C-alpha positions as CSV (number, residue, x, y, z in Angstrom):
1,M,-18.1,-11.3,-15.3
2,I,-17.3,-12.1,-11.8
3,K,-13.9,-11.1,-10.7
4,S,-11.2,-13.3,-8.6
5,V,-10.1,-11.3,-5.9
6,S,-7.0,-12.3,-3.5
7,V,-6.5,-11.1,0.3
8,V,-2.8,-10.4,1.5
9,E,-3.2,-9.1,5.2
10,D,-1.6,-10.6,8.0
11,N,-4.1,-8.9,10.8
12,A,-6.5,-12.2,11.4
13,L,-9.4,-9.7,12.1
14,Y,-8.9,-7.2,9.2
15,Q,-8.1,-10.4,6.9
16,Q,-11.7,-11.8,7.8
17,A,-13.2,-8.4,7.2
18,L,-11.8,-8.2,3.8
19,V,-12.7,-12.0,3.2
20,N,-16.3,-10.8,4.4
21,V,-16.5,-8.1,1.6
22,I,-15.6,-10.4,-1.1
23,N,-18.2,-13.4,0.0
24,D,-21.1,-10.8,0.2
25,S,-20.7,-9.6,-2.9
26,D,-22.2,-10.9,-6.2
27,F,-19.6,-9.4,-8.6
28,Y,-16.4,-11.2,-6.5
29,F,-15.3,-14.3,-5.5
30,L,-12.5,-15.0,-3.2
31,H,-9.3,-16.6,-4.9
32,S,-7.1,-16.9,-1.9
33,V,-5.8,-15.7,1.2
34,Y,-1.9,-14.8,2.6
35,S,-0.7,-13.8,5.7
36,T,3.0,-12.6,4.0
37,A,4.0,-11.2,0.6
38,E,6.6,-14.4,0.6
39,E,3.5,-17.0,0.5
40,A,1.5,-14.5,-2.1
41,M,4.3,-14.9,-4.5
42,A,2.7,-17.8,-5.4
43,L,-0.1,-15.5,-7.2
44,Q,2.5,-15.0,-9.8
45,R,1.8,-18.7,-11.0
46,N,-2.0,-18.5,-10.3
47,P,-2.8,-15.0,-10.4
48,P,-6.2,-13.2,-9.7
49,D,-7.8,-10.5,-11.2
50,I,-7.4,-8.1,-8.2
51,A,-5.1,-8.4,-5.0
52,I,-6.2,-6.5,-2.1
53,V,-2.6,-5.9,-0.2
54,D,-1.2,-4.8,2.9
55,I,1.8,-2.6,3.0
56,N,3.0,-3.6,6.9
57,L,3.3,-7.5,6.4
58,P,6.3,-9.8,8.0
59,G,9.3,-10.1,6.0
60,K,9.1,-8.5,2.8
61,S,6.7,-5.7,2.2
62,G,3.6,-5.6,0.6
63,I,5.1,-2.9,-2.1
64,E,7.7,-5.6,-3.0
65,L,4.8,-8.1,-3.7
66,I,2.9,-5.7,-5.8
67,A,6.2,-4.9,-7.8
68,A,6.5,-8.4,-8.4
69,L,3.1,-9.3,-9.2
70,Q,3.4,-6.3,-11.9
71,A,6.3,-7.7,-13.4
72,K,4.9,-11.2,-14.3
73,T,1.0,-11.0,-14.2
74,H,-2.0,-8.4,-15.1
75,T,-3.4,-8.7,-11.3
76,Q,-4.2,-5.1,-10.5
77,C,-3.1,-4.6,-7.0
78,L,-5.4,-2.4,-4.4
79,V,-3.6,-1.1,-1.4
80,C,-5.2,-1.5,1.9
81,S,-2.9,0.1,4.4
82,M,-2.5,2.2,7.8
83,Y,0.4,4.1,6.3
84,E,-0.4,7.6,5.0
85,D,2.8,9.1,4.1
86,D,4.1,10.2,1.2
87,E,6.5,7.7,1.1
88,H,4.6,4.5,1.2
89,I,2.1,6.1,-1.1
90,V,4.4,7.0,-3.6
91,Q,6.4,3.6,-3.6
92,A,3.4,1.7,-3.8
93,L,1.9,4.0,-6.9
94,E,5.2,3.6,-8.3
95,N,5.4,-0.3,-8.3
96,G,2.1,-0.6,-9.9
97,A,-0.4,0.0,-7.2
98,V,-4.3,1.1,-9.0
99,G,-5.1,2.2,-6.1
100,Y,-4.8,3.0,-2.3
101,I,-7.3,3.2,0.3
102,L,-7.0,3.4,4.2
103,K,-8.0,0.7,6.9
104,D,-10.3,2.8,8.5
105,A,-12.3,2.9,5.1
106,S,-15.9,1.3,5.7
107,V,-17.2,-2.0,4.0
108,Q,-19.0,0.0,1.6
109,Q,-16.1,2.1,0.6
110,I,-14.0,-1.2,0.4
111,S,-16.5,-2.4,-2.2
112,N,-16.8,0.7,-3.8
113,A,-13.1,0.8,-4.6
114,L,-13.1,-2.8,-6.1
115,D,-15.9,-1.7,-8.5
116,E,-13.6,1.3,-9.3
117,V,-10.5,-0.8,-10.3
118,V,-12.7,-3.0,-12.5
119,K,-13.8,0.0,-14.1
120,G,-10.4,0.8,-14.8
121,G,-10.2,3.8,-12.1
122,A,-7.7,4.6,-9.4
123,P,-9.7,4.5,-6.2
124,M,-8.0,6.5,-3.2
125,S,-9.2,7.5,0.3
126,P,-10.1,11.2,0.2
127,Y,-6.9,11.8,2.5
128,I,-4.6,9.7,0.2
129,A,-5.6,11.6,-2.7
130,S,-4.9,15.1,-1.2
131,R,-1.4,13.6,-0.2
132,V,-0.7,12.5,-3.9
133,I,-2.2,16.0,-5.4
134,S,0.2,17.9,-2.3
135,F,3.5,15.4,-3.4
136,F,3.2,16.5,-7.2
137,R,2.6,20.2,-6.4
138,K,5.8,20.3,-4.1
139,P,8.5,22.8,-5.7
140,K,11.1,20.8,-7.2
141,V,14.4,22.2,-5.6
142,N,17.9,20.7,-6.7
143,G,17.0,19.2,-9.7
144,E,17.5,15.3,-9.6
145,H,18.1,15.2,-5.9
146,A,14.6,16.1,-5.0
147,L,13.6,13.4,-7.0
148,L,14.7,11.0,-4.7
149,S,12.6,9.9,-1.3
150,A,13.5,10.5,2.1
151,R,14.6,6.6,2.4
152,E,16.3,6.6,-1.0
153,K,18.6,9.5,0.2
154,E,19.3,7.3,3.4
155,V,20.1,4.5,1.6
156,L,22.4,6.1,-1.1
157,Q,24.3,8.2,1.7
158,L,25.3,5.0,3.6
159,V,26.4,3.3,0.4
160,A,28.5,6.4,-0.3
161,K,30.1,5.6,3.1
162,G,31.1,1.9,1.7
163,L,28.4,0.1,3.6
164,Q,27.3,-3.1,1.8
165,Y,23.4,-3.5,1.0
166,K,23.1,-6.0,3.9
167,E,24.6,-3.6,6.4
168,V,22.3,-0.6,5.1
169,A,19.4,-3.1,5.2
170,E,20.4,-3.8,9.1
171,L,20.7,-0.3,9.9
172,L,17.4,0.7,8.4
173,F,15.8,-2.3,9.5
174,L,15.1,-3.1,6.0
175,S,15.2,-6.3,4.0
176,T,18.4,-6.3,1.8
177,E,15.9,-6.9,-1.2
178,T,14.2,-3.5,-0.1
179,V,17.7,-2.0,-0.1
180,K,18.4,-3.3,-3.7
181,K,15.1,-2.1,-4.7
182,H,15.5,1.5,-3.2
183,M,19.0,1.4,-5.4
184,K,17.5,0.4,-8.7
185,N,14.9,3.2,-8.3
186,I,17.7,5.6,-7.2
187,Y,19.6,4.3,-10.7
188,Q,16.6,5.1,-12.8
189,K,16.2,8.6,-11.1
190,L,19.6,9.8,-11.3
191,H,19.8,8.5,-15.0
192,V,22.9,6.0,-13.9
193,Q,23.8,2.5,-14.8
194,N,25.6,1.4,-11.3
195,K,26.3,2.0,-7.9
196,V,30.0,3.9,-8.4
197,E,28.1,6.2,-10.9
198,A,25.3,7.0,-8.3
199,V,27.7,7.7,-5.6
200,N,29.7,10.1,-7.7
201,K,26.6,11.8,-8.7
202,L,25.9,12.2,-5.1
203,R,28.8,14.8,-4.4
204,Y,27.0,17.0,-7.2
205,L,23.4,17.2,-5.6
């Protein structure tokens, strides 16, 4: 069965390259193309089988889009990004991405990644796969504190100082929605229900 694929990428040249990969295939057809996560939220109403999503998009990030799609659709999201750090990789996978490839991937590698998604696999560029393995091999020190990403620790520390989410967002150059998402992840990781409990627990981490 031919699968529908959407592209969410703000770089015009790379966007066209991804479109060409899809159009040149006998197994996929182009569902839609978007340049921002906000525009691509429309996919919640008309979801494709697969969405190729960049992380660094104007406004909301690709990770926020992935989380939104996973909450309301069965779309499988394949990240195609220049980011190769642990924080972005883990956040993308935690929010529902089924694969993560770097933008230096060849046309054939991108096509192979789509094939692997269809087969139920989790395609990753070799370097990304090595980072994922290294992340889970890291020694877990200081219990729950080790579960928080560097960004989550920053957010929680600023909230503990009494800053509002909007102020935290401005200081860290994030959207308010991203800060809220970080706090939600913090609640889950620290097993707390609200901001007060999270701040209180910070004192013991």
